[in-house]
C-alpha positions in Angstrom: 16.8 -156.8 -191.4 19.2 -154.9 -193.5 21.1 -152.5 -191.8 19.7 -153.6 -188.5 21.9 -156.1 -188.2 24.0 -154.2 -186.2 21.2 -153.3 -183.5 21.4 -157.2 -181.5 24.5 -156.2 -180.1 22.5 -153.3 -178.5 19.3 -155.2 -177.6 21.3 -158.2 -176.3 22.6 -156.2 -173.9 19.6 -154.6 -172.9 17.7 -157.8 -172.7 20.4 -159.3 -170.4 20.1 -156.3 -168.1 16.4 -157.0 -167.2 16.9 -160.9 -167.3 15.3 -161.9 -170.7 17.8 -163.0 -173.1 16.6 -163.8 -176.3 18.3 -166.2 -178.9 18.0 -167.0 -182.5 17.0 -170.7 -181.8 14.2 -169.0 -180.1 12.7 -167.9 -183.0 13.8 -170.4 -185.6 14.0 -174.0 -185.1 15.6 -176.5 -187.5 15.3 -180.2 -188.1 17.1 -182.0 -190.7 16.6 -185.6 -192.2 18.1 -187.4 -195.4 16.1 -189.1 -198.3 18.9 -191.4 -200.2 18.0 -193.6 -203.0 21.4 -195.4 -204.2 24.4 -193.2 -204.5 22.3 -190.4 -204.4 21.2 -188.4 -201.6 19.1 -185.5 -200.6 20.0 -183.4 -197.3 17.2 -181.8 -196.2 16.7 -178.9 -193.4 13.2 -178.0 -192.2 13.2 -174.2 -190.9 10.1 -172.9 -189.1 10.1 -169.4 -188.0 8.2 -167.8 -185.3 5.5 -165.2 -187.2 7.0 -162.0 -188.0 10.6 -163.6 -187.7 12.6 -164.2 -190.6 15.9 -165.1 -192.1 17.8 -164.1 -194.9 18.2 -166.4 -197.9 21.9 -168.4 -198.6 22.0 -165.7 -201.8 21.8 -162.2 -201.1 21.0 -159.3 -203.2 24.3 -157.2 -204.4 25.8 -154.6 -201.8 23.0 -155.8 -199.0 24.3 -155.3 -195.4 22.3 -158.6 -194.4 23.7 -161.8 -192.8 23.8 -164.6 -195.6 22.3 -168.0 -194.1 24.4 -171.1 -194.7 23.4 -174.7 -195.2 27.2 -176.1 -194.9 28.0 -180.0 -194.9 31.3 -180.8 -193.6 33.6 -182.0 -196.7 34.4 -185.7 -196.1 36.3 -188.8 -198.9 32.5 -190.9 -198.3 30.6 -188.4 -200.8 30.6 -185.1 -203.1 28.3 -182.6 -203.2 26.0 -182.1 -205.8 25.6 -178.2 -206.5 24.8 -175.9 -204.1 22.1 -175.1 -201.7 18.3 -175.3 -202.8 16.5 -173.0 -201.4 12.4 -171.8 -202.2 12.3 -168.3 -204.0 12.7 -165.7 -201.0 11.1 -162.6 -200.3 13.1 -159.6 -202.4 11.8 -156.1 -201.3 13.7 -152.7 -200.9 14.2 -151.1 -197.4 13.7 -148.0 -197.9 14.8 -147.1 -194.2 18.4 -149.0 -194.7 18.1 -147.8 -198.2 19.0 -151.8 -199.4 17.6 -154.6 -201.0 16.9 -157.6 -198.5 15.9 -161.4 -199.4 14.2 -163.1 -196.4 12.8 -166.4 -195.7 9.4 -166.6 -193.1 7.0 -169.3 -192.3 7.8 -173.0 -192.6 10.3 -174.1 -195.2 13.0 -176.3 -196.5 16.2 -176.0 -197.8 18.3 -179.3 -199.7 21.4 -180.0 -200.8 22.1 -182.8 -202.6 25.3 -185.2 -202.5 26.7 -188.5 -204.4 28.2 -191.1 -201.8 31.1 -192.3 -203.1 31.8 -194.3 -199.6 31.2 -198.6 -199.8 30.9 -198.4 -196.1 28.1 -197.1 -194.0 28.7 -193.3 -192.7 28.2 -190.1 -190.8 27.6 -187.0 -192.3 28.1 -183.4 -190.5 26.8 -180.2 -191.3 25.6 -176.9 -189.5 23.0 -174.0 -190.6 23.9 -170.8 -189.8 21.5 -167.8 -189.2 20.6 -164.7 -188.4 16.8 -164.0 -187.0 14.9 -160.6 -187.7 11.7 -158.7 -186.9 10.4 -155.5 -188.3 12.2 -154.0 -185.1 16.0 -156.0 -184.4 17.8 -158.7 -185.1 19.4 -161.4 -182.5 23.0 -162.3 -182.9 23.6 -165.1 -185.2 22.8 -168.2 -184.4 23.7 -172.1 -185.5 22.6 -175.7 -185.5 24.8 -178.7 -186.0 23.3 -182.0 -187.5 24.3 -185.3 -187.8 22.9 -188.0 -190.2 23.3 -191.4 -190.8 24.2 -192.4 -194.4 24.4 -195.8 -196.0 27.3 -196.8 -197.8 27.2 -197.8 -201.8 29.1 -199.3 -204.9 29.2 -196.0 -206.9 29.0 -196.6 -210.8 31.7 -195.0 -213.3 31.2 -190.7 -213.1 31.1 -191.0 -216.9 28.3 -193.7 -216.8 26.4 -191.6 -215.0 26.7 -188.5 -217.2 25.5 -190.3 -219.9 22.2 -191.5 -218.0 21.3 -188.3 -217.4 21.7 -187.0 -220.1 19.5 -189.3 -222.3 16.7 -187.8 -220.6 17.5 -184.7 -222.2 15.3 -183.3 -225.0 17.9 -180.3 -226.2 21.1 -179.9 -224.9 23.4 -176.2 -225.7 26.8 -176.0 -225.1 26.3 -175.9 -221.0 22.5 -175.8 -220.7 19.8 -178.4 -221.3 16.0 -179.4 -220.7 14.3 -182.8 -220.0 11.1 -183.3 -221.9 9.3 -182.2 -218.2 10.7 -178.8 -219.7 13.5 -178.9 -216.2 16.8 -176.6 -217.1 20.0 -178.5 -216.3 23.5 -176.6 -216.5 26.9 -177.7 -216.4 29.3 -176.7 -214.4 33.1 -178.4 -213.5 32.1 -181.3 -216.1 28.9 -182.0 -214.3 24.8 -181.4 -215.0 22.9 -179.8 -212.0 18.9 -179.2 -212.1 18.2 -175.5 -211.8 16.1 -175.3 -208.8 12.3 -174.0 -209.7 12.2 -169.8 -209.3 15.6 -169.8 -210.6 17.0 -168.4 -213.8 19.5 -170.5 -215.6 22.4 -167.7 -215.9 21.7 -166.9 -211.9 22.2 -170.5 -211.2 24.9 -171.0 -213.4 26.6 -168.1 -211.9 25.9 -169.2 -207.8 27.5 -172.8 -208.6 30.8 -171.2 -210.4 30.7 -169.3 -207.3 30.4 -172.1 -204.3 32.1 -174.4 -206.5 35.5 -172.0 -206.2 
């Protein structure tokens, strides 16, 4: 919930007084895995929310008071991130009581982050999943999952060669926007091509990548 994020302070005190403290991890479970293909890898977070509970999306509508979800990877010289978080299309709606637009996820979803492995040696990747969960009446205090995943080292190709390889799949290129034969859109930010996730417009994703890369 939007303005109800403030309610968790009061509700937590009341719950504690009665010996029934509810935590975000009681309502939201998250597990983490990695899919790796050579020097390319995808970090996957599977999030399962209890019925009637939700979390906010990574990117919130302008003017929202909500607690944005974060899926962050601890920086390391062993890898480079490729783009931002890929999340499912959120449920965006107006909360008439709070007077603000909300953007939420519920049920079971997956979020993904792509990386390029630049270390020839195996290493451990660390990260956090930070969120706040709410139902229709209240929000619980923000909660966090920490995770560690084993990544295989890789003798990476020259970056210019990789750019040439991906551009060979494009059927059209218009400046910093492109499309392949499957109809998938790509945008170029900081001299690197990024696949635009389904449900996102090219303009929105380009703006999002520009903001997260600062």
